[in-house]
C-alpha positions in Angstrom: -121.8 112.7 -6.5 -125.0 110.7 -6.4 -125.9 107.1 -7.3 -128.7 106.2 -9.6 -131.8 104.5 -8.2 -132.0 100.9 -9.3 -134.7 100.0 -11.7 -136.8 98.6 -8.9 -136.4 101.7 -6.7 -137.3 104.0 -9.6 -140.4 101.9 -10.4 -141.6 102.2 -6.7 -140.8 105.9 -6.7 -142.7 106.6 -9.9 -145.8 104.5 -9.1 -146.9 107.1 -6.7 -148.3 109.2 -9.5 -151.4 107.2 -8.5 -152.0 108.1 -4.8 -153.6 104.7 -4.2 -150.3 103.0 -4.9 -148.3 104.9 -2.2 -145.7 102.4 -1.0 -145.1 103.6 2.6 -144.6 100.9 5.1 -143.7 101.0 8.8 -144.0 99.5 12.3 -145.1 100.5 15.7 -142.6 99.7 18.5 -144.3 99.7 22.0 -141.7 101.0 24.4 -141.5 100.2 28.1 -140.7 103.8 29.0 -140.6 107.3 27.5 -137.2 107.7 25.9 -135.1 110.7 27.0 -135.3 113.1 24.0 -131.7 114.2 23.8 -130.4 110.6 24.1 -132.9 109.4 21.5 -132.1 112.1 19.0 -128.3 111.6 19.4 -128.9 107.9 18.6 -130.8 108.8 15.4 -128.2 111.5 14.4 -125.4 109.0 14.7 -127.3 106.5 12.5 -127.8 109.2 9.8 -124.1 109.6 9.5 -123.5 105.9 9.4 -126.2 104.8 7.0 -126.3 106.6 3.6 -130.0 105.6 3.0 -131.0 107.8 6.0 -129.4 111.0 4.6 -130.1 110.7 0.9 -133.0 112.1 -1.0 -134.2 111.5 -4.6 -133.2 113.9 -7.3 -135.2 113.4 -10.5 -133.2 113.2 -13.7 -135.7 115.1 -15.9 -134.9 112.8 -18.8 -136.9 109.8 -20.2 -135.4 106.4 -19.5 -132.9 107.9 -17.1 -133.6 107.0 -13.5 -133.4 109.6 -10.7 -130.5 109.5 -8.3 -129.9 109.3 -4.6 -128.0 112.4 -3.4 -127.0 113.6 0.1 -129.5 116.1 1.4 -127.1 119.0 2.1 -129.9 120.8 4.1 -130.7 117.7 6.1 -132.9 118.7 9.1 -133.3 116.1 11.9 -136.5 117.7 13.1 -138.2 116.9 9.8 -137.6 113.2 10.4 -137.8 112.8 14.2 -141.0 114.0 15.7 -142.7 114.0 19.1 -146.4 113.7 19.6 -148.7 113.2 22.6 -151.7 111.0 22.4 -154.9 112.8 23.3 -158.5 111.6 23.4 -157.7 108.3 25.0 -154.9 106.0 25.9 -156.1 102.7 24.5 -155.2 100.6 21.4 -157.9 102.1 19.2 -156.8 105.7 19.8 -153.2 104.8 19.2 -154.0 102.8 16.0 -155.9 105.8 14.7 -153.0 108.2 15.2 -150.5 105.6 13.8 -152.6 105.3 10.6 -152.6 109.1 10.2 -148.8 109.3 10.6 -148.1 106.4 8.2 -150.4 107.8 5.5 -149.3 111.4 5.8 -147.4 111.8 2.4 -143.7 112.1 2.5 -142.0 115.4 1.5 -140.4 113.9 -1.6 -137.6 116.6 -1.5 -136.2 115.0 1.7 -134.9 111.5 2.7 -137.8 109.1 2.8 -138.1 108.1 6.4 -139.6 109.4 9.6 -139.7 108.4 13.3 -142.4 109.6 15.6 -142.3 109.1 19.4 -145.8 109.1 20.9 -146.1 109.7 24.6 -149.2 110.0 26.8 -149.9 106.3 26.9 -151.0 104.4 30.0 -148.3 103.5 32.6 -146.0 106.1 31.2 -145.1 104.0 28.2 -144.5 105.3 24.7 -144.9 104.2 21.1 -142.3 104.7 18.3 -143.8 104.9 14.8 -141.3 103.9 12.2 -142.2 105.1 8.7 -140.2 104.2 5.6 -140.7 104.5 1.8 -140.6 101.2 0.0 -138.1 102.5 -2.5 -135.4 102.5 0.2 -135.7 98.8 1.2 -138.1 96.0 1.5 -139.4 94.8 5.0 -136.3 92.7 5.7 -134.1 95.5 4.6 -135.9 97.9 6.8 -135.3 95.7 9.8 -131.6 95.5 8.9 -131.4 99.3 8.7 -133.0 99.4 12.2 -130.0 97.6 13.7 -128.0 100.8 13.4 -130.5 102.3 16.0 -130.8 99.4 18.4 -129.0 98.2 21.4 -128.9 94.5 22.5 -128.4 95.0 26.2 -130.3 97.1 28.7 -127.1 98.8 30.0 -125.6 99.8 26.6 -123.7 103.1 27.0 -125.2 106.3 25.8 -124.1 107.5 22.4 -122.4 110.8 22.5 -123.7 114.1 21.1 -123.7 114.3 17.3 -123.5 117.4 15.2 -125.3 116.2 12.0 -124.6 119.4 10.0 -120.8 119.1 10.7 -120.8 115.4 10.0 -122.6 115.8 6.7 -120.3 118.6 5.7 -117.3 116.3 6.2 -118.9 113.5 4.3 -119.8 115.8 1.4 -116.3 117.3 1.4 -114.9 113.8 1.1 -117.3 113.0 -1.8 -116.3 116.2 -3.6 -112.6 115.0 -3.6 -113.5 111.9 -5.5 -112.9 112.3 -9.3 -116.2 113.2 -10.9 -117.1 111.8 -14.3 -117.4 114.3 -17.2 -121.1 115.5 -17.1 -121.5 115.3 -20.9 -120.0 111.8 -21.0 -122.1 110.6 -18.1 -125.3 111.9 -19.6 -124.5 110.2 -22.9 -123.8 106.9 -21.2 -127.2 107.1 -19.4 -129.1 107.9 -22.6 -127.2 105.2 -24.5 -128.1 102.7 -21.8 -131.8 103.6 -22.0 -131.7 103.3 -25.8 -130.0 100.0 -25.6 -132.8 98.7 -23.4 -135.4 99.8 -25.9 -133.5 98.2 -28.8 -133.0 95.0 -26.9 -136.7 94.9 -26.1 -137.7 95.5 -29.7 -135.2 92.9 -30.9 -136.5 90.3 -28.5 -140.1 91.0 -29.6 -139.1 90.7 -33.3 -137.3 87.4 -32.7 -140.0 85.9 -30.5 -137.5 84.9 -27.8 -134.7 86.2 -25.6 -134.2 86.9 -22.0 -136.5 90.0 -21.9 -139.5 88.2 -23.2 -138.8 85.2 -21.1 -138.7 87.4 -18.0 -141.9 89.1 -19.1 -143.6 85.7 -19.6 -142.4 84.6 -16.1 -143.7 87.8 -14.6 -147.0 87.5 -16.4 -147.6 84.0 -15.0 -147.3 85.5 -11.5 -149.5 88.5 -12.0 -153.3 88.6 -11.5 -155.1 87.2 -14.6 -157.1 89.4 -16.9 -160.4 88.3 -15.3 -162.4 90.8 -13.3 -161.3 91.0 -9.6 -162.8 88.2 -7.5 -164.8 90.4 -5.1 -167.6 92.6 -6.3 -168.0 93.6 -2.7 -164.6 95.3 -2.6 -164.5 96.9 -6.0 -164.6 100.5 -4.7 -161.1 101.4 -3.5 -160.1 104.6 -1.9 -157.0 106.5 -0.6 -158.3 106.3 3.0 -156.6 104.0 5.5 -157.3 102.6 9.0 -155.1 100.2 11.2 -155.8 97.5 13.7 -153.4 95.0 15.3 -153.7 91.4 16.4 -151.2 89.4 18.5 -150.9 85.6 18.3 -148.4 83.4 20.2 -145.7 82.5 17.8 -145.2 79.0 19.2 -148.9 78.3 18.6 -148.5 79.1 14.9 -145.3 77.1 14.5 -146.8 74.1 16.3 -150.0 74.1 14.2 -148.1 74.6 10.9 -145.9 71.7 11.7 -148.9 69.5 12.5 -150.4 70.4 9.1 -147.1 70.1 7.3 -147.4 73.6 5.9 -145.3 76.7 6.5 -146.2 79.4 9.1 -146.8 81.8 6.2 -149.2 79.4 4.5 -151.2 79.2 7.7 -151.2 83.0 8.1 -152.4 83.6 4.5 -155.1 80.9 5.0 -156.3 82.7 8.1 -156.5 86.0 6.2 -158.6 84.2 3.6 -161.0 82.9 6.2 -161.3 86.5 7.6 -162.0 87.8 4.1 -164.7 85.1 3.5 -166.4 86.0 6.8 -166.5 89.6 5.7 -168.3 88.6 2.5 -170.7 86.2 4.2 -171.8 88.9 6.6 -172.5 91.1 3.6 -174.4 88.3 1.9 -171.9 88.2 -1.0 -171.1 84.8 -2.6 -167.6 84.2 -4.0 -166.1 81.6 -6.2 -162.5 82.6 -5.5 -160.4 85.2 -3.7 -157.2 86.8 -5.0 -154.3 87.4 -2.7 -150.8 88.6 -3.2 -148.0 86.9 -1.2 -144.4 88.0 -1.0 -141.6 85.7 -2.2 -138.1 86.7 -0.9 -135.3 86.7 -3.4 -132.8 88.1 -0.9 -129.3 86.7 -0.9 -126.8 86.7 2.0 -124.6 89.3 0.4 -127.5 91.7 -0.6 -127.2 95.2 0.9 -129.8 96.0 3.5 -131.1 99.1 1.7 -132.4 97.1 -1.2 -135.7 95.5 -2.4 -135.3 91.8 -2.8 -138.8 90.5 -2.8 -141.4 89.7 -5.5 -145.1 90.1 -4.9 -147.0 87.3 -6.6 -150.7 86.5 -7.0 -152.5 83.4 -5.9 -156.2 82.4 -6.3 -157.9 80.9 -3.3 -161.0 78.7 -3.8 -164.1 79.7 -1.8 -167.3 78.1 -3.3 -167.4 74.4 -2.6 -164.1 74.4 -0.6 -163.4 74.2 3.1 -160.7 75.9 5.2 -158.3 73.0 4.9 -158.9 72.8 1.1 -158.0 76.5 0.9 -154.9 76.0 3.1 -153.6 73.2 0.8 -154.3 75.2 -2.3 -152.3 78.1 -0.9 -149.5 75.8 0.0 -149.3 74.3 -3.5 -149.4 77.7 -5.2 -146.8 79.3 -3.0 -144.4 76.3 -3.6 -145.0 76.7 -7.4 -144.4 80.4 -7.3 -141.2 80.0 -5.2 -139.9 77.5 -7.8 -140.6 80.0 -10.6 -138.7 82.7 -8.7 -135.7 80.5 -8.0 -135.2 79.9 -11.7 -135.2 83.6 -12.6 -132.7 86.4 -12.0 -134.0 89.4 -10.2 -137.6 89.4 -11.5 -138.6 92.5 -9.7 -135.6 94.3 -11.2 -136.5 93.0 -14.6 -140.0 94.3 -14.1 -138.5 97.7 -13.1 -136.4 97.6 -16.3 -139.5 97.0 -18.4 -141.4 99.7 -16.6 -138.5 102.1 -17.2 -139.2 101.9 -20.9 -142.7 103.2 -20.4 -143.9 106.6 -19.4 -144.4 106.6 -15.6 -148.1 107.5 -16.0 -148.6 104.4 -18.1 -146.7 102.2 -15.6 -148.8 103.6 -12.7 -152.0 103.0 -14.6 -151.0 99.4 -15.3 -150.0 98.8 -11.7 -153.4 100.2 -10.5 -155.2 97.9 -12.9 -153.4 94.9 -11.5 -154.0 96.0 -7.8 -157.7 96.2 -8.6 -157.7 92.5 -9.3 -156.2 91.6 -5.9 -158.5 91.4 -2.9 -155.9 91.5 -0.1 -152.1 91.6 0.2 -149.9 89.7 2.7 -146.4 89.7 4.0 -144.4 87.9 6.7 -141.2 89.1 8.4 -139.1 87.5 11.0 -138.2 90.1 13.7 -135.4 90.1 16.3 -135.6 86.9 18.3 -134.0 88.6 21.4 -134.9 91.7 23.4 -133.7 95.0 22.0 -133.6 98.6 23.3 -133.4 102.0 21.7 -131.9 104.9 23.7 -132.4 103.1 27.0 -136.1 102.1 26.3 -136.9 98.4 25.7 -139.1 97.4 22.8 -141.9 95.4 24.4 -143.6 94.6 21.1 -143.2 95.3 17.4 -146.3 95.7 15.2 -146.0 96.1 11.4 -147.9 98.1 8.9 -147.5 97.1 5.2 -148.5 99.1 2.1 -152.1 98.6 1.1 -151.1 99.2 -2.6 -154.6 99.5 -4.0 -156.0 96.3 -2.4 -158.8 96.1 0.2 -156.3 95.4 3.0 -152.8 94.5 3.8 -152.0 92.0 6.5 -148.3 91.8 7.6 -147.0 89.5 10.2 -143.9 90.4 12.2 -142.5 88.1 14.9 -140.7 89.4 18.0 -140.0 87.8 21.4 -142.3 84.9 20.9 -145.2 86.9 19.6 -146.6 87.1 16.1 -147.9 90.6 15.7 -150.2 91.2 12.7 -150.9 94.6 11.3 -154.1 95.1 9.3 -153.9 98.1 7.2 -157.4 98.6 5.8 -159.2 100.6 3.1 -162.4 101.6 4.9 -164.2 102.0 1.5 -164.1 98.2 1.4 -164.2 97.4 5.1 -165.9 100.2 7.1 -165.3 98.5 10.4 -161.7 97.4 10.6 -162.2 96.0 14.1 -164.6 93.4 12.6 -161.7 92.3 10.3 -159.5 91.8 13.4 -162.2 89.6 15.0 -162.7 87.7 11.8 -158.9 87.0 11.5 -158.8 85.7 15.1 -161.7 83.4 14.2 -159.9 82.4 11.0 -157.0 81.2 13.1 -159.4 79.3 15.4 -161.0 77.6 12.3 -157.6 76.4 11.3 -156.9 75.0 14.8 -154.6 77.7 16.2 
């Protein structure tokens, strides 16, 4: 017996009718040694039996206004989700980043659970990299980190996890599920259709009365979405499906110290540095800008929210360029983020509300509207706190943890993830906008320097 996707999950699942809006995210964990394959796979197999999100696939409903459902993949195959690759053609960061981008952007098999782990060997000093790949419909970035705790150890001498027979374990789980009383299929279908119809009636009633919670939610969302003006950057108007990745590491204490000196948040400083990098890209191309448009992520996560859940709201801010300096831009970013956060705190589950509204529209229409909004955003940002202490997986220590966020139709995504005193920034780039991603990395480093980091 499955469980229905939430309205947010269904929206993220359906948006992929437009390939530019693929919402795959991930991270690259640099490992101090090559993990032993049997031990590593036993670790993953045990997590599959513990965490439902790792063994469930999406089963479409086939009915309008009825979301798909998560169901156990009765033919689950660990080899489809855990892969081993050897890096060839070089052992440096550039060769690894190229392979990582290929792995992250290889489309998921949507008939299987939406995650994948790839161990890359062949690196210098017999180290390895672990590429973690996850669909955004399973969880947001914070949720993904919480899911990862089922795989990690917090001491170097943690005992090995025993051999796990996934097929037998899944059979037992499914047998237990089968013993639960199942709802009458006809009644369940009628309830789902009735629920969809009630949403439609509620929306029409709200529209007719000129008020109500649905329209209030829509207005609040509209205030946080990009405006109806053309996108800020004519230089980045051509968007593609292609992706490249580069990474930049900055000492976390340096960011915290400078943010405290300027009385802004670390995230404000990070977004401002990204803006400076974007401006340098345009200056080099001889393109003048009045403003830049960026999306920032506001967390709505509560302490009792499940890990496998999206509890964030992307919101748009407009950053002054012409006639403004770096500090002017930083203060503008700070003011807008504070305002957006206050708007979110006064509303209940805005992303879920957006999902509910999108559920009343054909998925092709929702995808088209989302692509139109993405075209008005120059770059996307996200900031995640990682583990503050050392962690291991199957006996191999994670030496660094580098994120890759979904580009989502923008020119680039910059995601910051902290771990062990380092702020690692993943730049996931559309080369149709930025043909030389390494130049963006250099510009971001200069952006931090401009802001005094």
